[in-house]
C-alpha positions in Angstrom: 13.5 -110.1 -45.0 10.6 -111.7 -47.3 11.2 -113.8 -50.4 8.7 -115.4 -51.9 9.2 -118.0 -55.1 9.0 -117.2 -59.0 6.0 -118.9 -59.8 4.0 -116.6 -61.5 0.4 -115.5 -59.8 -1.7 -113.1 -61.3 -2.1 -110.8 -58.6 -0.3 -107.8 -57.0 2.5 -108.6 -54.0 4.2 -105.7 -51.8 8.0 -106.1 -51.3 9.2 -103.1 -48.8 7.8 -100.5 -50.9 7.3 -102.2 -54.0 4.4 -103.5 -55.3 5.6 -105.8 -58.0 3.3 -108.4 -60.7 4.7 -110.9 -62.6 3.4 -113.6 -65.9 5.5 -116.2 -67.2 4.5 -117.9 -70.2 6.0 -120.9 -71.7 7.1 -121.5 -75.1 4.1 -123.2 -77.1 0.8 -122.6 -75.6 1.8 -120.2 -74.1 -0.2 -121.0 -70.9 1.7 -119.8 -68.1 4.8 -122.5 -67.0 7.5 -122.7 -64.3 9.9 -125.0 -66.2 12.4 -123.9 -68.5 15.0 -121.1 -68.7 13.6 -118.4 -68.0 13.8 -116.6 -64.2 13.1 -114.1 -61.9 12.6 -113.1 -58.1 12.3 -110.5 -56.1 13.7 -110.1 -52.2 13.3 -107.2 -49.6 16.8 -106.8 -47.8 18.8 -104.1 -45.5 19.6 -102.7 -49.3 16.2 -102.9 -50.7 14.1 -103.8 -52.7 15.8 -106.4 -55.2 14.5 -107.6 -58.5 16.4 -110.6 -60.8 15.1 -111.6 -64.1 16.9 -113.6 -66.7 17.5 -116.2 -69.2 19.6 -119.2 -69.5 20.8 -119.7 -72.9 21.1 -123.1 -74.5 18.4 -126.0 -75.0 17.8 -129.1 -73.0 16.4 -129.8 -69.7 19.0 -128.6 -67.8 18.4 -124.9 -68.4 15.5 -124.8 -65.5 18.2 -126.8 -63.6 20.5 -123.6 -64.0 17.8 -121.2 -63.6 16.9 -123.1 -60.3 20.5 -123.2 -59.5 21.1 -118.8 -60.2 17.9 -118.3 -58.7 18.6 -119.4 -55.6 22.2 -118.6 -54.5 21.0 -114.9 -56.0 18.0 -114.8 -53.4 20.8 -116.2 -50.5 24.2 -113.3 -51.1 21.3 -110.7 -52.6 20.4 -110.3 -49.2 23.8 -110.6 -47.9 25.4 -108.7 -50.6 26.2 -104.8 -51.0 27.4 -104.2 -54.1 24.7 -104.2 -57.0 28.6 -105.7 -59.3 29.6 -107.4 -57.0 26.6 -109.9 -56.7 26.7 -110.3 -60.4 29.9 -111.4 -60.7 29.5 -113.9 -57.6 26.7 -115.2 -59.8 29.0 -114.8 -62.9 31.5 -117.1 -60.8 29.3 -119.6 -60.1 28.0 -120.1 -63.4 31.2 -120.3 -64.6 32.1 -123.0 -62.8 29.5 -124.8 -63.6 29.1 -128.8 -64.7 27.5 -126.8 -67.3 30.5 -125.2 -68.8 29.2 -124.5 -72.4 26.0 -122.2 -70.3 25.3 -118.4 -70.0 22.8 -116.7 -68.6 21.8 -113.1 -69.5 20.5 -111.0 -66.5 19.4 -108.0 -65.3 20.0 -107.4 -61.9 18.2 -104.2 -59.4 17.8 -102.9 -56.1 15.3 -99.8 -55.3 15.8 -97.3 -52.3 13.1 -96.5 -49.9 12.9 -93.1 -52.3 12.5 -94.5 -55.3 16.3 -94.4 -56.8 17.5 -98.1 -58.0 20.2 -99.2 -59.6 21.0 -101.7 -62.1 23.4 -104.0 -63.5 22.3 -105.8 -67.2 24.9 -108.7 -68.2 24.0 -109.9 -72.0 19.7 -108.6 -71.2 17.5 -106.1 -72.2 17.6 -102.7 -69.4 13.9 -102.5 -67.7 11.3 -100.0 -69.5 10.6 -97.2 -67.6 7.4 -95.6 -67.3 6.0 -92.1 -66.9 3.5 -89.7 -67.7 1.8 -92.8 -69.9 5.4 -92.8 -72.0 7.2 -96.3 -71.8 11.2 -95.2 -72.5 13.8 -98.3 -72.4 16.7 -97.3 -68.4 19.7 -96.3 -70.3 22.5 -98.5 -70.1 25.7 -96.8 -72.1 27.6 -100.0 -71.7 25.6 -103.7 -70.5 27.9 -106.6 -69.7 28.3 -109.5 -70.4 26.9 -112.2 -70.2 27.2 -114.3 -66.6 29.1 -116.8 -67.4 31.4 -115.1 -70.4 31.9 -111.2 -68.1 35.6 -112.8 -68.4 35.2 -111.1 -71.7 35.2 -108.0 -70.3 38.0 -108.5 -67.4 35.6 -110.0 -65.2 33.8 -106.7 -64.1 30.4 -104.7 -64.5 29.0 -101.8 -63.8 25.8 -100.0 -62.3 24.0 -97.4 -64.0 21.8 -94.6 -61.3 18.2 -94.1 -61.5 16.7 -91.6 -60.6 13.2 -92.1 -58.1 11.7 -88.9 -61.1 12.8 -91.1 -64.1 9.7 -93.9 -63.0 6.1 -94.5 -61.9 6.4 -97.9 -62.8 9.2 -100.4 -64.2 9.0 -102.7 -66.7 11.8 -106.0 -66.8 10.9 -108.7 -69.4 13.2 -111.4 -71.1 14.0 -111.9 -75.0 11.1 -114.0 -75.3 8.6 -110.9 -75.1 9.9 -108.7 -77.2 11.2 -110.9 -79.9 8.3 -113.0 -80.3 6.2 -112.7 -84.0 3.5 -112.1 -85.6 2.3 -113.6 -88.6 3.9 -111.3 -90.9 7.7 -111.8 -88.7 7.0 -108.2 -87.2 8.4 -108.0 -83.5 6.5 -107.5 -80.6 6.0 -103.7 -79.5 6.8 -104.0 -76.5 7.1 -100.5 -75.9 4.3 -99.1 -77.4 1.7 -101.7 -75.8 3.6 -101.0 -72.2 2.6 -97.1 -73.0 -0.9 -98.0 -74.4 -1.9 -100.6 -71.2 -0.2 -97.8 -68.3 -3.2 -96.2 -67.2 -4.5 -99.7 -65.6 -3.4 -100.9 -62.6 -0.6 -103.2 -61.6 -1.9 -107.0 -62.0 -4.6 -105.6 -64.4 -1.5 -104.2 -66.9 1.0 -107.2 -67.0 -2.4 -109.6 -67.6 -3.4 -107.5 -70.1 0.4 -106.9 -71.3 0.8 -111.1 -71.3 -2.8 -111.5 -73.5 -1.8 -109.3 -76.0 1.4 -110.8 -76.6 0.4 -113.9 -77.0 -2.1 -112.8 -79.5 0.7 -110.7 -81.6 2.2 -114.2 -81.6 -0.7 -115.7 -82.6 -1.5 -117.8 -79.3 2.0 -119.8 -79.4 5.5 -118.4 -78.6 8.7 -119.6 -80.3 10.1 -118.4 -76.5 9.4 -118.6 -73.2 8.5 -115.0 -72.1 8.8 -113.3 -68.6 6.7 -110.0 -67.9 7.9 -108.8 -64.3 5.9 -105.3 -63.6 6.7 -102.7 -60.3 5.5 -99.9 -58.9 6.0 -98.1 -55.3 3.3 -99.3 -53.5 -0.1 -97.5 -52.6 0.4 -95.6 -56.2 -2.1 -94.6 -58.4 -1.6 -96.1 -62.2 0.7 -93.9 -63.7 -1.1 -91.1 -66.0 -1.3 -91.1 -69.6 0.3 -87.6 -71.4 
């Protein structure tokens, strides 16, 4: 089993049967950043390759401390906890019993099996974009759960949604700092549209171009951290345009 730190890299890394590329833009200048409330990680486990992306809600220097704690705990549990729903509940318990009682964390957890089928749990977080045949659409998550730390609002439980291997050639996880970035006219960044337009690029150039386009849309200054985490089957060609 292998694991990698959550720091951003413009390169493609391989985890199990997946190639992965991540970019993180910090609020303000938009430069790659490691502090703040965004978190993401990838780990190869006996249950498949697992990914986590999340956003700690709140303000102050404690955001990065909470993000680091959640990520470290996720890395440990992801390798031993078979059920994705239980993994999410364990993280919820961590957040709800933390020293920051008002803290909560939006998160999307994904497991990708070697055959390309996947399951996803969304806890107050945007679902992944599924890119296939040159089109990007959000994964269908009919009943998203509340954020980690607030799962008691849903009786302390959450459900996993299944994604077939045929539904995607490339998957894009993201924080709402990407979709809620505004231009000078107040228009939100059209992430799915831009991901569609750039989908013919190889994986690392795709995340690099998408990050640059997002920053350009925001006039060079993001109001919130934005993280993009893209994945596709290892050694695959770029998704074909329709």
